[in-house]
VEXTOR-100546 format. One record per atom (N, C-alpha, C, O): x, y, z. Coordinates in steps of 0.1 Angstrom, whole numbers, plus 5000, padded with zeros to 4 digits. Each point is the difference from the previous one (the first is absolute). Layout:
% residues N
XYZ ...
//
This chain:
% residues 433
590738216072 499650014986 501049924992 500949945005 498950064982 500949924991 500850104992 499550094994 501849885005 500950094993 500349944986 500349884999 499750204991 500249954987 501549994996 500750095004 499649804990 501449984996 500150034985 499150034993 502149955002 500350024986 499749874992 500349895006 499250124982 499849884992 501050014988 500450114996 500049784998 501050004990 499649914988 499549895003 500750154985 499949914989 501149905000 501150025005 498649864990 500949895003 500549924988 500949925002 498650104986 500549914989 501450044995 500150104993 500949835012 501450044997 500449924987 500249885001 499950194988 500449934988 501550014998 500649904994 500050205010 501550014999 500550085013 499250065006 502149934997 500550085011 499750154999 499850075010 500249984978 499750144998 498650045004 499850105007 499349814990 498650025004 499849995015 499250075006 501649835000 500049995014 500250145007 499350045009 501850024987 500350135006 499050114996 499750085008 499849914980 499050104996 498849995008 499450105004 500149784998 498849985008 500250045014 499150055007 502149934998 500250045014 499950155002 499550055010 500850034980 500050145001 498750064995 499750125003 499549804990 498750054995 498849925006 499149964993 501050005020 499049925006 498750075001 499950135000 499049795000 498750065002 499950045015 499949915008 500250214995 500250055014 498750065005 499450094993 500249875018 498850065007 500450125008 501150005005 498150104997 500350125007 500449975014 499449925007 501850144997 500549985014 499050045010 499450114999 500449815011 499150035011 498549984997 499250025008 500549944980 498649974996 499449895009 500749905002 498150125003 499549895008 499449894992 499750024988 500249865018 499549894993 498550014998 499350095005 500149824987 498650014997 499049965011 498850034999 501749905011 499149965011 500150095012 501250035004 497750035000 500150105011 500049945014 500150085009 500049794992 499949945014 501449975004 500849954993 499450065020 501249955006 499949855002 498949954999 502249985004 499949865003 500149985015 500750075007 498649834998 500249955014 500549864999 499849934991 500950035020 500649864999 499649935013 499850065011 500249814987 499749905011 501149905000 500349944989 500350025022 500949895001 499249875000 499349985010 500949944980 499249875000 500849895007 499549935008 501850074989 500949905007 501450075001 500450084992 500349895019 501350055002 500949895006 499549895003 501850144998 501049915005 500149874992 500349895005 499450134982 500249894991 501550004995 500750095003 499649804990 501449994995 499950004984 499749904994 500750215001 500050024985 498749954994 500049904992 498950165011 498749964993 500250034985 500550114996 499149804995 500350004986 498750024991 500150084991 498849865013 498850024991 498849975008 500049945011 498850104984 498749985006 499049964989 500250034988 498749915017 498949974991 498750005008 500149965012 498850084983 498850025007 498849924995 499949974988 499249995021 498649964996 499150125002 500450105007 498449894988 499150115001 499650045014 499750115003 500449795006 499650035014 501250065008 499850025012 501350004982 501250065007 501049905005 501050045004 498749834994 501049905003 501350034992 499950014988 501249995019 501350044993 501149905002 500449975011 500049974978 501349925000 501150104999 500050104994 501149865013 501250084999 501249915002 500049905007 501150144986 501349925001 501050085007 500150124998 500849815009 501250065005 501249924994 500049885001 500950194992 501049944992 500749895006 500249904994 500350125018 500849905007 499349925011 500649945008 498050074992 499349925010 498949924994 500149875001 498950194992 499049914994 498750074997 500050134998 499049805000 498750044996 499050005012 500049915008 499350204994 499050025010 498750064995 500050054988 499049955020 498750064996 499550085012 500149965011 499450164985 499450095010 498550004997 499650034989 499649925021 498649994998 499350135003 500650095005 498149934990 499350125002 499950055015 499950125003 500249785006 500050035014 501350065005 500050065011 501049944981 501350045004 500949895005 501250025001 498349865001 500849895004 500949964988 499750004989 501649955015 501049964990 500349855002 500249965011 499749974978 500449865001 501249974991 500050044988 501049905018 501249974992 499849874993 499949895007 500150114980 499649884993 501249914995 500049885003 501050184990 501049924994 501350075002 500250114994 500849825013 501350065002 501049944990 499949894995 501150195002 501249954993 500849925009 499850005012 501249934983 500949915008 500650085011 500650114998 499349845015 500650065011 499150105007 500450055011 498449984984 499150095007 499249935011 499849884999 499950195011 499249955011 498650075001 499850114995 499349815011 498750065003 499049994989 498950065001 501449874988 499149984989 499249875001 500549905005 498350094989 499349885000 500749894993 499949885004 500850154986 500949904993 501250074994 500050134999 501049804998 501350054995 500349924987 499949884999 500650204991 500549944988 501550005000 500650114998 500049785005 501550005003 500850044988 501250045002 498349944986 500850044988 500050154997 500850044992 498350035014 499950154997 501050075009 500249965012 500550144983 501150065007 500050154996 499550044990 501350045018 500250144998 501550024998 500849955007 499550134983 501450044997 500050134992 499550004989 501050105017 500150134994 498650054996 499250025008 500650004979 498750054995 499049894998 498850034997 501649855005 499249884998 499349965012 500550035011 498449904988 499349955012 498549984996 499749964989 499450065021 498650004997 499550144995 500250095007 499349914981 499750134994 498550024997 499250025009 500449974978 498750034996 498949905004 500349895003 498550164999 498949925004 498750054993 499850124998 499349795000 498750034994 498949905004 500349885002 498550174999 498849915002 499549964986 500150084991 499449805008 499349964988 498750084999 499350015010 500450044978 498750074998 498849925004 499050055004 501149814996 498949915004 500349945013 499649895003 501150195006 500449955013 498849955008 500149905007 498750164992 498949965008 499649864997 499449935009 500950024979 499749864997 501149915001 499949885003 501450164993 501149915000 501050025011 500949915002 499050205006 500950035011 501550004996 500949985008 499450064979 501449994995 500750145002 499350114999 501949895004 500950115000 501349974993 500349884997 500550224999 501249994992 501150085007 499850115004 501449824998 501150065007 501349984992 500249894995 500650215003 501250004993 501250005010 500050095008 500849814992 501149995010 501249934994 499949944989 501250075018 501349944996 500249865006 499749995012 500749914980 500049865005 501449944997 500650034990 499849885019 501249924997 499749864997 500849915001 498050074994 499549864997 500849954988 500249884998 500350214993 500849964989 501450065001 500250095007 500749864985 501450064999 500450024986 500149904993 500050225002 500050125008 498650035005 499049964995 501050135016 498750035006 499250094990 500550054991 498249965012 499150074991 499050085009 499849985012 499650124981 498850075006 498849924994 500049964989 499050035020 498849914996 498750085003 499950075010 499149914981 498750045003 499249885005 499849904992 499750115020 499349885007 498650035002 499650125003 499649784995 498550015003 499749925012 500549895002 498750175007 499649935013 498550015001 499450084993 500149845016 498650015004 500050045015 500749945008 498550164995 499950055014 498849945007 498949994993 501249965019 498949945006 498950105004 500250124999 498649835005 498850095002 500250105011 499450114998 501449875012 500150095011 501450084999 500450065010 500249934979 501350084998 501049975010 500750095005 499549784998 501149975010 501149924993 501049965007 498950004981 501049934993 499849984985 498950034995 502249934998 499949974986 500449864997 500749945008 498950014981 500349864996 500049994985 499850114993 500449775001 499949974986 501050094992 499650064990 501649955014 501050084992 500249944986 500149884999 499950214992 500249964986 500950114994 499650124998 501649844998 501050104994 499650024985 500549924992 498750175005 499550024986 501150064991 499949984988 501050105017 501250044993 501249975008 500150055012 500849874984 501249965008 501350034994 501049955005 499050144984 501350014993 500450154998 500750034990 498950065019 500550144999 501450005006 500149975012 500950084981 501349995005 500350085013 499350105003 501649865004 500550065013 501550014999 500749924995 499850195010 501450035000 500849925011 499850035012 501049884984 500649915009 501250065007 500349975012 500550114980 501350045005 500150165000 499350064992 501549995017 500350145000 500750044987 500749924994 499250215002 500750054988 500550145003 499750065010 501149994981 500750125002 499150124994 500350064990 498649965018 499150114996 499450065012 500149955011 499450174988 499250065011 498949915004 499349944992 500550045021 499049915005 500349864994 499049934996 502250035003 500449884993 500049875007 500549904995 498950105017 499949875007 499149904993 499350044991 500849845014 499049904994 498650045003 499850085010 499349874983 498650035003 499450124994 499050055004 501850014986 499650134995 499049994988 500149914992 499050195007 499150024988 499249884997 500249934991 498750065017 499149894998 498650044995 499149924998 500750215000 498650044997 499149985011 500450035012 498549904986 499249955011 498650045002 499349955009 500150144983 498650045001 499149904994 500349954988 498650025018 499049904996 498750074999 499550045011 499949974977 498750064999 499149934990 500549954990 498250055013 499049954990 499650124991 499950115004 499849854983 499450104991 498650045005 499449925008 500150204988 498750055006 498949904997 499049995008 501049944981 498949914997 500149875008 499249914999 501950085009 500249885009 500449884993 500149895007 500250114981 500349884993 501549965000 500249885000 500750215000 501449974998 500950065011 499750115005 501349824997 501050035011 501350064994 500549944991 499950185014 501250064995 501149985011 499750025012 501549954984 501149995009 501250084994 500349984988 500350105020 501250084995 501249945006 500149955011 501050044980 501349945004 501150104998 499950104993 501349865012 501250094999 501249944993 499949884997 501150205000 501149954992 501249945008 501049964994 498950045019 501149935008 501450054998 500949935004 499350194991 501350054996 500649904990 501249975000 498049974991 500449914990 499750064987 498850014996 502250034996 499850074987 499249924990 499450064992 500649815009 499349924990 498550005002 499249984990 500350035023 498649965003 499050094992 499149944995 501050195005 498950084995 499549974986 498850004997 502249984994 499749974986 499949854997 499849974988 500449955022 500049854997 498549964997 499150045006 500849874984 498649964996 499549885010 498849975000 502249975007 499649885008 500250025015 499549925008 501350184996 500250025015 499150105005 499850104994 499649875018 498850085004 500450135008 499150065006 502249984994 500450125007 499850124991 500249994988 499550125018 499850134992 498849994991 500050054989 498949895016 498849984993 498750055008 500150015012 498850004980 498750005006 499349884994 499849994988 499849925021 499349884996 498550025001 499550075009 499749874982 498650005001 499549854999 500249944989 499250015021 499849865001 498649985006 499350095005 500249784994 498749975007 500349955014 501250005004 497949965003 500249965014 500649875002 500349965012 500049974978 500849885000 501550024996 500849915000 499550224996 501350034996 500349984985 501150024995 497849954997 500249984986 499850144993 499450095005 501249924983 500050124992 498550054998 499249924997 500650215005 498750054997 499750004985 500850034992 497949935005 499650014986 500150144995 499650095007 501049934982 500150144994 501350065003 500350114994 500649835013 501450055001 500650004986 499849914992 501050205005 500650014987 501650025001 500450104994 500349825013 501450025000 500649974986 499449944992 501850115005 500749974987 500149854998 500049925010 500250044978 500249864996 501249945008 501150075001 498849825004 501049935008 500150045015 500849945007 498350154997 500050045014 499049915008 499149954995 501250035018 499149935009 498650074999 499950125000 499149804999 498650054998 499550075012 499050074998 501649925014 499550075011 500450155000 499450085008 501549964984 500550135000 499050104993 499649984989 500150125019 499150114995 500950114995 499750054989 501349995019 501050104995 501449955005 500049925010 501050134984 501449975004 500950124999 499550114997 501849875006 500950114999 499850105012 500150124998 499749835014 499850085012 501249985009 500749905000 499550205009 501050005010 499649945013 500649905004 498450155002 499549955013 498750065003 499950095008 499049864986 498750065002 499449965013 499949885003 499850225005 499449975013 498650075002 499449995010 500250074979 498650065001 499349974987 500550024989 498249945013 499149984988 498650035005 499649955010 499750124982 498650045002 499350014987 500649994989 498150025011 499249994988 499150124998 499350045009 500850024980 499350134997 498549975002 499449914995 499950185013 498649975003 499150014989 498949945000 501450134989 499250014988 500249904990 499149944994 502250025004 500349914989 500449865005 500049914992 500450085021 500549875005 501449974996 500549905003 500250194990 501449984995 500950005012 499950095008 501149824992 501050005011 501050114998 500450034989 499950035023 501050115000 501049965011 499649965011 501750054986 501049955010 500850125005 500250104993 500449885019 500950105006 501349925002 500049895005 501150174991 501349935000 501150105003 500250104994 500749865016 501050095003 501349984992 500449884997 500350235000 501149994990 501349995007 500150005013 501049994979 501449975005 500750145003 500950034991 498850045019 500650135003 499450104991 500550125000 498549854992 499350104991 498749944996 499949874999 499250214997 498849964992 499149905007 499849894994 499650145017 498949925005 498950024989 499850114994 499549785002 499150014989 498649955004 499849905007 499250164987 498649955000 499749974985 500250094991 499349795006 499949964986 498649934999 499649925008 499750124981 498849934997 500449874991 500650024990 499049875015 500449874993 499249984988 498850034999 501949914991 499449954988 500349854999 501149965001 497949964996 500149865000 501149964990 499950034988 501149905017 501149954992 501150104999 501049984993 498950145014 500950104998 501449985008 500149925009 500950164986 501350005006 500250135007 499850114995 500649875018 500350125008 501350074997 500250115005 500749834987 501150074995 501250005009 501050064997 499049865014 501149995009 500949884996 499549894999 501850144998 500949904995 501450025006 500850074993 499549895019 501350035006 501149904997 500949995008 499049944981 501049914996 501350074996 499950114994 501349845009 501250054995 500150004984 499349924994 501550165001 500350014985 498750024992 499849934990 499350155016 498850044993 500050164999 500550065009 498949994980 499750144999 501350095002 499950115006 501249834989 501350085001 500749985013 501150055001 498449885008 500749975013 500949884999 499749914991 501350095017 500949885000 499749915011 498849985004 502249965002 499949915012 499550095012 500350115001 499049825008 499550075012 500249905012 500149884998 499950185014 500349925012 499049885001 498850034999 501749855003 499149885001 498949994990 498949965003 501550084985 499149994988 498750075001 498949954995 501150165012 498750085001 500450155000 500750055008 498750014981 500350144998 499050105006 500050124997 499249835012 498850085004 500450135007 499150095000 502149925006 500350125007 501250084994 500550095005 499949864983 501150074993 499650134995 498850034998 502250064999 501449984999 500850025013 501249985001 498150075010 500750045012 499249965012 499550085008 500449784993 498949945008 500150035015 499050005007 502250024999 500150025014 500150145004 500150035012 499950074979 500150145003 498950084993 499549954990 500250175015 499050084994 500550064987 501150024998 497950014993 500350074988 498750064995 498949965005 501150134985 498850064995 499149894995 500349914992 498450105013 499149894997 499749994985 499749894995 500350224997 499749994986 501149944992 499849934990 501550105015 501149934993 500049855003 500249924991 499450045021 499949865003 498949944992 500249894994 498750185004 498949944993 500349994985 499649904993 501250195002 500449994986 500949884997 500049944990 500950035020 500949884999 499349875002 500249904992 498950095018 499349885004 498650035002 499550015011 499750014978 498650045001 499149905007 500249884998 498950175009 499049915006 499149944989 499649895000 500050204990 499349954988 500850044988 500150114996 500549794998 501050024989 499350004987 499949904993 499750225002 499350014987 501049994989 499549964989 501850075013 500949984989 500149854995 500049974989 500149945021 500149864998 498649944997 499949914991 499150145016 498649944999 499150124997 499350055008 500649994979 499250124997 498549985002 499350105001 500349785000 498549975003 499849975015 498949965003 502050075005 499849985015 498950095005 499750104994 499649855017 498950075006 500650135006 500849995009 498650134987 500550125006 499550035013 498749995002 502150045008 499450045013 499250134999 500450084992 498649935016 499250135000 500550105010 499550115001 501449855008 500650095010 501349945005 500149875001 500950215002 501349955004 500650075012 501250005002 498050065007 500550065012 501050114998 501050015007 498950074982 501050104997 501449944998 501050075003 499149804994 501349944998 500649955012 501149945000 498350085012 500649955013 499649855002 499049954994 501849985014 499649875005 500050025015 501050025007 497849964999 499750025014 499349885006 499350015011 500949874983 499449885006 498549994998 499349965009 500250074979 498649994997 499649855001 500649914995 498350075013 499649865004 498749974995 499849944989 499150085018 498749954997 499150104994 500350124999 498549844996 499150094993 498649955003 499749885002 499350224998 498649975001 499250114994 500550114999 498349874997 499150114995 499050035012 499449915006 500550224996 499050055009 498649994994 499850004988 499249985021 498649994995 499150055011 500149975012 498950114984 499050045009 499950155001 500950074998 497849985004 499850155001 500850065011 500350124999 500149815011 500850065011 501350064995 500650085007 499949874982 501350054994 499850124991 501050044995 497850015004 499850114992 500549994985 499749904994 501150205002 500549994986 501149894998 500449974989 500049975023 501049894999 499349874998 500749905000 498050095000 499349884997 500549954986 499850064990 500749825010 500649944988 501450024997 500649964990 500150125019 501450034998 500949885005 499649925008 501650084986 501049895004 500850065011 500650114999 499649815012 500950035010 501249915000 499849874998 501450185005 501249925000 500850035012 500150125004 500549785002 500850015013 501449994997 500549924992 500350175015 501550004999 500649955013 499550045011 501549884988 500849965012 501150095004 500450005011 500050094980 500950105003 501549955000 500549975011 500150034978 501449954999 500850124995 500050044988 500850025021 500850124997 501449954996 500649925007 499950124981 501349964995 500650104991 499350054991 501949995012 500750094991 499350134998 500050064989 499450005022 499350124999 498549994997 499450104999 500149785000 498649984998 499250035012 500449955011 498650134988 499150035012 499449875004 499649914992 500350075022 499549875005 498649984996 499749894994 499350205008 498749994994 499149885005 499549934992 500450055021 499149905005 498650065000 499750095009 499549874982 498750074998 499049924992 500449894995 498450165003 499049954991 499750114990 499650115004 500549864983 499650094990 498649964994 499749885000 499650224995 498749984994 500150044985 500350124997 499649794994 500150024986 498650004993 499349905000 500250224996 498850004992 500349974986 500850074993 498449845001 500249954987 499050064990 498950045005 501449964983 499050034990 498849905000 500149905006 498850144988 498849925000 500349854996 499449915005 501450084985 500349864995 501249945007 500349884997 500250195013 501149945008 501349984994 500949935005 499450144984 501249984993 501050125002 501149994994 498650115014 501050115002 499750065014 498949985006 502150095000 499850065012 499850154998 500750064992 498249995014 499750144999 500350095012 500050124999 500249815012 500350085013 500649915010 499749885000 501250175007 500749925011 500050095013 500350115000 499349825011 500050075013 500649915010 499949884999 500650185012 500549925011 499050015011 499650115004 500149785002 499150005012 500750075011 501249965003 498150135004 500550055013 499649905011 498850005003 502149925002 499649895008 499850055015 500750085005 498349865001 499750035014 501049945010 499950035012 500949874984 501049945008 501450034994 500150064990 500949895016 501350024996 500349924987 499349914996 501950124998 500449924988 500449865003 500249975012 499849954978 500449865002 500349934987 499850074989 500749815011 500249934988 498749934996 499749895004 499650174987 498749954996 500149884991 500250024987 499749875019 500249874992 498749964993 500149954989 498850075017 498749964994 499050105002 499850055011 499449984979 498850085001 498849934993 500249964989 498750035019 498949924995 498750075003 499950055012 499249974979 498750055003 499149905007 499849894995 499850155017 499149915007 498650004996 499650094992 499649825012 498649994996 499150125006 499050034995 501650045015 499350125005 500450124993 499550115003 501349884986 500450124993 501250075005 500550104994 500049855017 501350065006 501249944994 499949894994 501250195006 501349954995 500849945012 500350075009 500049804989 500849935011 501550004995 500249974989 500750065020 501450024997 500849925010 499850015012 501149914982 501049925009 501350064998 500550024989 500250015022 501450064999 500949895006 499749935010 501550074984 501049905005 500350015015 500449915006 499450214999 500450025014 499049935010 500349995011 498649954983 499349915009 498550045002 499449945010 500150154983 498650055003 499249994987 500450034989 498349945013 499050014990 499050115004 499449995011 500550114980 499150115003 498850004991 500049944989 498950125015 498850034992 500050154998 499950075010 500049974977 499950144997 498650034994 499649934991 499750175015 498750034996 499850154998 500550085009 498949974980 499850154999 499150055012 499049935003 501350185002 499250065011 499150104993 500350124998 498549834998 499050094993 499250085010 499150074995 
//
C-alpha cells in the first residue's frame, strides 16, 4: 500500500518564517493510507546498464534511453535493443560522436522524440561536447532511420549551455557538475523545454546571457519560442532563470503549465510551478544578501559547506529561493520538509488504473544523505489542487523492488510508470488492480 508523508508550506519570506513553517507544517495523519487501494507490481525492462539517465517513448512502446557514459540506444516493442550513438570511446554503437564525453555528472543525458516523429523521424539528445573550448553542453537533433539501426543529420540546435571545466572547493566539486539535462516537449507538441544547471558558478543563475541555471523554451531549430517573456536584456530563449540544477520538468495535465523538480544545496528540494519570465530566486554569488566571499566564488553550500548543520539555519543563510533579494521570485509549492535528498525527475500519472492518483505529480529521489539527512531513495506522489498551484497531499510509493537512485521517471504510453535507477536498471511500475 502507499504510506502518507508529511507536507510542508514553503514560501519562506524571512528566516523567522522558515522556522515557523517548519513547526507548523500541514501534517497528514500518521499511518494514513494513500488514496489508491492497489499495490504496485514491477517488471524489469532492462538491466546491467551503466548509469541510465533518461527515457522517451513512442505510442507503440518504442523506447529511447541514454546511458550517461556510453550513449543512446533504443528498445523496440519486441524487446530488441539497438545501440544507436555512442559517446567518444564507446564500443558497440552504430556510430560514435567523438566530441561527446562523460565527466562526473556530465555526459549523455536527456532525450525526447519529436511529436511529429512519424513524419520527420527526429529525436533530440542533450549531451556534453568538447567541440568548443571551453566545452559546452549541447542539445542535438538527429534523424533516426526507418529500422531504428542508426541516426544521422546531426544538428546542434543549442550549443552554448555552460559546462564546468575545472574542479572547485565544494561538495561534489569535480569538473562536470550541475548540467541540468531534462528535455521535454510541451503538451501541445509545439515547443521544446531544456533545463540547465549552474556549474558551481555563482554568476550563471541570474545572468541574462549565460545559459546555465535556466529553463529554455525553444522551437525545434533552437530558436526562441514565440511568447517567451524574459526580462529586458535577457536571451530570448530563456523561459525562466535563477535555478540551481533542474533535472525534472513535467506539464500539468489540466493547464499544460510546466512544473519543475530541483534538488537543493543540503536543504530545500523544491517543486515549483513555472511562470513565463520568472526568477527562481537562486543567487549563489559572493557578496550578496549579506554574505561575504565564498570558496571559489560560489556560496551555494555556505556557511558550513563541508559539514552538517541544521537545514533551516543553512536555508536562512543561503536560501534556495531568496525572497528577500527577489520578492517576486516564483514560490515553490513544496520543499521536502526542508531536506535535500537528491530530487531528480518528475512526471504526471494518468489513467484510471491510478485511481485517485490519476493526475498526480510523481517525483524521484536519488537519495543523498549528508549531515544527518535521511537518505530517502524513493518516489513521492504529490496531489495538487485543481488549478495545479498548490500541494494538497503527499504520499510515498511503497515500491515492489528495492530502493535505488531514481534518476528518471517517465509515464509510458501503456499508463505504467517507467523508472531508471543509477544502479543500472529500468523498471516498469504498474498498479495491481
